[in-house]
N, C-alpha and C positions, 0 to 999 in steps of 0.2 A: 472264596474271597476271605482274606484275613481281616481281623478286627482293626479298626483305625483309631488312632488316638485323637481326641478332640482338644485341640489347643484353644487359647483364649479367643482366637479369631473365628472359631467354628460357629456357623449359623444354624439355627433350628428351622428346618424346612418342612413344609407340608406339601405332599404330592397327591393330587387327585388323579385318577386315571392310571394308577399303577398296574392294573391288570391289563392295560392296553399296550399297543405297540411302542409308542414313545415313552410313556410313563414307566413301563417295565425296564427300559434301558436307562432312563434318567436316574432312577434310585441308586443303582450301583455307582454311577458316575459321581453323584453328590457325596456318597459315602467315601469314595476314593479321594475326593477333594477335602475330606476331613469334616464334613458337615454332619449334623444329626438329622435324621429323617423320620417323619411320621407319615404314614399313608392312610388316606381316607378311602375306604372301599365298602361297597354294598355287601360283598361276600369276602370277608377277610381270609377265609379258609383257602381261597384260590391263590393266595400269595404264600401259602405255607411251605411249599417245596422249592421256592426260588432260592438260588444260592446265597442271596443276601438276607434271607428272611430273619435270621437270628440277630441281625444288626440294626434293623429298622423296626420302629414301633408301628403297629397296625391297629387302627380303630375302625369300628363299624359305623357306617353312616352314608348319607346320600346328599348330593349338592342341592337337591330341591327341599331338603329338610333343614330348616334354619337352626333348630336346636342341636342337631348332630354336627353341623358345620361350625357353630359357635364353640362347641366343646372341642372340636378338633383344632380350632385356631388358638387355643390357650397356649401362651408362651412361644408362639411361632414368630420368627423374623421374616421369612419369605414364604409366600404361598403360591404354589404352581397350579394353574387351572388348565387341565389337559383332558377335559371331557366335553362331549357334545351329545345332543339328543337326536341326531340324524337317524331317521328310520324308525323312530318310536311311534310315528303316526302323523297324520296331516297337520297336527298342531305342534310339530317339533320346534318351530321357530319360537312359539310362545313359551315352551318349556325351557329352551335355551335362554331366552330373555329373563325368565323368572329365576332360573338357577344362577345366572351371572349377577343379578341384582342381590340375591341372597349372599352370594360369595363376597361381593364387594362390601356390602353393609356389615357383615360379620367380621371381615378382615379389618375394617376401620374401627369397629367397636373393640376389637381385641388388641389394637395397637400394632398390627402387622406393619413392618417397614416397607415391604414391596410385594406386589403381585406380578407374577410372570405368566404370560399366556402365549400359546402357540396357535396361531390362526392361519388363514389362507391368504396368499398373495392375490390382490384384486387388480383387474386390468385398469390401466390409465384411461381416463376420458369416457368410460362407460357408465351411464347412470345406474345407480344401485338397483333400481326397479328392474333393469334388464339382466341383472346377474342371476345365476342359478340360486334357488332357495338355500342351498348349502353354503355358497360363498357369501350370500347376503346375510345369513344368520351369523356366520363367523365374523364378518365385519361389524355387525351390531354388537356382538358379545365384546369385541375389542373396545368399542366406544363406551359401553357400559362400565367396563373395568377401569378405563382411563378416567371416567367421571366419578369414580367411587370415593374419591378423597384420599385414596392410598396411592403413592407413587407406583406406576405400573409400566412394565415392559411388555409390549405387544409385538411379538415376532410373527412375521408373515412369510410363509414359504409356499412355493408352488409344488412341483413334483419332487418327492423325497425319494432318493435312490439309496436303498439299503436292503440287505438280506431280509426277506420276510415282509417288507412293506407292500401294501396293496398296489401302489403305483409300480413298484419294481416287478411284482409278480405278474401284473397285467402286461407290462412290457416284455418280460421274459417269455411268458407262454405264447403271446401273440407272435413273437419273433421266431421262437423255436418250433412251433407247431405249424406255421403257415409259410412255406417257402415262396408261395405266390398269394398275394392278398388283394382283395377288393375292400377298400377301407373308406371310412367316413372322411369328409373334407377336412375335419379338424386335424388330420395328420400334417397339414401345412401350417398350423398355428405355431407361432414362435413362443417358446417357453424357456424358463431358466431353471433347470433342475439343480438340486442341491443334495450333497451327500449327507446321510443320516448322522455321521459323526460330526459334521460341521453344525448341524442343527443341535445336537447334544452339547457341543462345546459352547454354543451361544446361550443355550438354556442355563447351563451351569454358571457361565461367566456373568449372566444377567443378575445373579443373586447379589453381586457386589457393586452394582451401579450406584453412582452418587444419588443422594436423596432427591436432588433437584431435577433429575432426569425422569420424565414421565411422557412417553411417546411410543409410537410404533416404529419398527425397523424392518426393512425388507431383507430376506435371507435368500441367497442364490449362489450357485457355483460360478466359476469364471467364464462359462460359455452360454450363449443363447442359441438354442437349437429348435428345429421343428420336431414334431413327434416322428416324422419320417426319418429325419436325421438320427434320432435316438435309436430307432429300430435297426437302421443300417449299421450304426456304430456298435450297437449291442452284438449284432451278428458277427462283426469283425473281431470284437474282443473274445466272443465265445467260440471262435473258430468255425463258424457256420458259413455255408456258401452265401453269396450276396442275395438278398431278398428282392423280389419283384413286387412293387406296390402300385396298385391302380386306385387312386382316390375317386369316389363318386359322391355327388352332392345330395343323393336321395336318402342317406342314412341319418335320421334325426337322432338326437341324444337318447331318446327312449329306445329306438331300434338298435342303435349302436351299442347300448348297454346290454341288450339281449344277445347281440353278436359276441360281445366280450364274455358274457356269461356262458355262452356255449363253448367257447374256445379255451377259456382259462378257468382256474378254480375260483376266481372272484365272482360271487353271485351278482346278478343284475342289480339288486338293491344297493350294493356297494359300488358297482361299476358305474351306475348312472350319475351320482354326484361327481365322480372322477371325470367322466366323459363330458358332462355339462361344463365343468371347470375349464375344459380345453377348447371351448367355443371361442374364447377371447384370448388375445395375446396377454400373457402374464410374464412381464419382464421387470426386474428390479429397477427402481428409480434412484436408489441410493445404496451405499454400503457403509452407512454411518455406524453400524454396530461395531466396526473395527476400532472406533475411537475408545470404546469401553471394554471390548473383548478383542484384543489385538489378534490378528491372524498370525499363527506360527508359521515357520517355513513350510512351503508346500501346501498351504491351505488358503482359500477353500480348494477342496479337491476338484480336479477336472472330472468330466463325465466318464471318460474311459477308465480312470483309476477307481472311481466310485463303483462302477460296474464290476471291475476286476476284483475288488475287495468283497463285494456282495456275492459274486459267484464262488469265490474261494470258501466263504462261510457256508454257502449252500452245499457245495461239493464235499466239504469236510464235516457236514452235519453239526455246525456250530452256530446255528441260528438261535439267538437268545430269545427273541420275541417275534411274533408274526402278526400280520393284519388280523388274523382270526384269534389272537390272544384275547381280545375283548369279546364278550358275549355278543352274538348276533342279535340286533334289535328284533324283538318279537319272538325270539326263541324261548322255549320254556325254561324256567330256572328253579322250579319247585324241587326241593330235595326229596329223596326217596322216603316215604313214610316208614319209620322204624318200628312202630308198634305192630306186632303181629296180628293184633285184633283191631287194626286201624278202622276207625269209624267214618272215614272220609268217603266211603262209597266202594264200588267194586274195584278189586285189584286182581287182575288175571295174571296167572303165572305159568310159565313153561319151564320145567325142571329137567336137567340132564345130569347124570353122574356116571363116571367111568373110572376103572382102575388103569393106571398108566405104568407102562414098563420103562420107567425112567425115574431119576431122582426128582425130588420136589423142586430143586433149583433149576433143573433142565426144563421142567414144565413151566416154571415161572418165566423163564426167558422167552418161551414161545408166547405166553399170554401177554407179556409186556411189549412184545414186538408186533402185536396184531395191527392190522390196518395199514394204510398207506400202500407202499409198494409190495408189502408182504400179503396183502389181501386179508380175507376174512375166513379162510379155511372152510369154505362152504360153496354152494352152487354159485359160481361167479356171475352167471347171467342174471340170476334173481337179484343179486346185490346191485348189479349194473342197472337193471331196469328200475329198481327202487330209487336209485340215484337220479336217473333221467327223469322219472316222474316228479321227484322232489324239485329238480331244477325248473320243470315246466310250470310249477305252481309258485315259483319265487323262492324256493328253499336253497340250501347250500349245496345240495347234491353230495356226491361221493368223492369229490376231488380236492378237498382241502388237505388231505394227506396228514402228515405228522410234522411236528417241529423238529424232532430228533428221531433218527432211524431205530434207536434201541431203547431209549429211556423215556418215560412218561412222568409228568408231574400234575398235580391237581390243577385244573383250569385249562390244561392243554386241549386244543381242538383235535379231533381224530376222525377224519372224514366227516360223516354227518352226526357224529357223537361228540361229547365233551367229557373229559375225565372229571367225575364228581368226587371220587374217593380212590385212593391207592394206599394199600398197606404192602410195602415191598415184600415179595416172597409169598404173599398170601392172597390178597384181594385186589381186583381191579373192577371198579364200578363206573359204567358209562351212562350218561344221560343223553337221550336222543334230542337233536336239534333239527331234525327233519320236520316237515309240515305234517302233523298228525292230528286227528280228532281226539286228542288225549295226551297223556304223559307216558313216556316209556323209558325203561332202564335195562341195561344188560350187565349182569354180574358174572365174573369168572374167578374161581377160587383154586388155589393149589394147596392141598392138604395132605396129611398123613393119617391113615386110619389106625385102629387098635393093633392091627397085625404088622404095622410098620410099612405098609404099602402106600405108594403115592396115589392120591385120588384127585381127579379133576371134577369140579362141581360147577354147574352153570345155571343161571336163572335169568329168564327174560320176563320182565314185569310190565304191565300196561294198566294205566288208570284211565278208563274211557271218559270222554266228555259227552254226556247226553246219548241219545239214541244212535247218532251217527258213529260215535265211538264204539258203542256196543256192536253195531253192524260191522264196523271195520275189524274188530278182533275176531269175530266169528267167521268173517270172509277169508281172513288170512290164516286162521288156525290150521286148516288142512295142510298147509305148506310147511308148518313148523317142523315136522319130522324130517323133511328134506333140508331146510335151512338151518335150524338150530341143532337137530340131531346130527346132520352132516358136519356142522362146525365142531361139535364136541368130539366126534370120532376122529376128525382130521387133526385137531389140536393134539389129541392124545397120541396119534400115530406120528405126527411131526416131532413131538418131544421125544418119543422113543427112538425114532430114526436118528435124530441129532445126537442123542445120548450114546447110541451105539457107534456112530461115526467118530465121536470124540473119545471113545474108550480106548485105552492103550491096546495096541495090537489089532485094532479093528481094521 
C-alpha cells in the first residue's frame, strides 16, 4: 500500500481490535480514504508485519485500562470500538460492560466527535433475557456507548460473509465436507447475511455522519435466507453437487457447537456463540444507513456474489485477515523468556541441528511454508492425534491452517501455533495455543556456519506449570526423537530436494 496524503478533511481515527478480523481490514480502508489512524493493541508487535504498518501509529494498551485508553484518545476525532471479551470466562459480560463504560467516558473526556461500534443484529420481539449471552452483551455494549455523551454509530450485523470470517469458514467447511448432513433445527432460521466489504464500507462512511445522528443501524445484504438456503447456494457457487440436509430437533446449541467443531476448523468455543445466535430470526428492520452512507451501484452485495468473492480470495491465497487473527481467548500469550539464565522456573529444551545440502534461501522457504496443507514434516499420525486431543478438551486443534500458503507474519495463526517472531531468512518462532499444562514454543533457524554450509537449527521449549506440567514433559519426551528429530531431518531433506529440483539442468 502506498502512502496517502492527508488533506484538510482527514480525520484522526482510533481503531481498537486491529489484530482481529474486522479491525485488521478496517485500518487499510481508513488509510485509503485519507484518514490518519492510530491503533490501540495489547500486543503492538503483532501488527508489525501488516502491509499498512508503516502508515498507522500503534500504541500499547487495553480497553479495560482507563489510563491507556485516555492516552490513546488524545487528538482523536473518531473512535472505533471493535473488541469484545467473549470467551475470557464466565464473567465476560461484566468485562464487556466495564470496558465499554471506560471507552465511552474517556472518549467524552478527550472531546472525541464520534464512536463507531460493530455489534450483532438482534431478533425482533425477543426479550433480551432470552438472547444468547453473546448477543445480549453486544446489545448492552451498544446501549452503553450510545449513552456515553458522545455521538455514536452502532452498526448491527448478522452473518458476515467474507474470506476468513468465522461465519464463512463454518458455512464453507460444513457444506464442502458433508454431502449429506443431519443438522440442527436452526438451519431453518431466517437470517440476513451481509458481505464483509459492505460492513467495511459502512464502518468507514460512519466516520463522517452528522453530529446530531446517534443511533443504531441494521446492516444486511439484499436477501433473507435460511441457513439451509445458504448451504445449498454455497454448494452451487462452489460447483459442488447438491447437498442433502436432514434437520433434527435434538441438537442443542451446545451439542451443535461441538458438531461444528468436529467438522470445521472453528473450535466449539467460537462456534457456540455463532450457533446460539442462529436460534432466532435475525432480519434487518431498516436500511437507514443508506441515508448517510449511500449504497454505490451493485451494493449491498447479494449472497452469491459475496460467496464468489470470498472463494476467489481463498483460492488465490489473498485472505487479508481470518477469524483466527485475534488471539484465542484463554490461549497463552506470554512471550518466550529471553534471558538464558531465566529465573522464572524450569525451561525444558529439545535441540536439533543439521547440515543442509541446499542454500539458506531454499531452507528458509521450507521453514516459512510449514504447517497447513504442507504439514509438519514429521510423524503425521502423532500430530493428528495431538490435534484431536486438543479439540476434545476445547482447544483449537490442528485445523486452523494458514492465512497465506507461502508467507507468514507476526500474529498469524498456524494450526495450533501462533507466529510470535519472524526474522525473514533466519528465524521463525511459534508459540503453542493448544491446551497444555504450561507454555511451549518451537523455533526454527536457517543459518550459515563458519565453513559456509547451510545449517538448520531447531529448538522446542516448554515451561511447565506445576507438577502436572512436569509430568507432561517427561511423559512425552520419549517421543521427541520421532517427532522433533523426524521434523528436523525431513525439513533438511525437503530443502535439499527442492533445491536440486530447481537447479539448472536438474
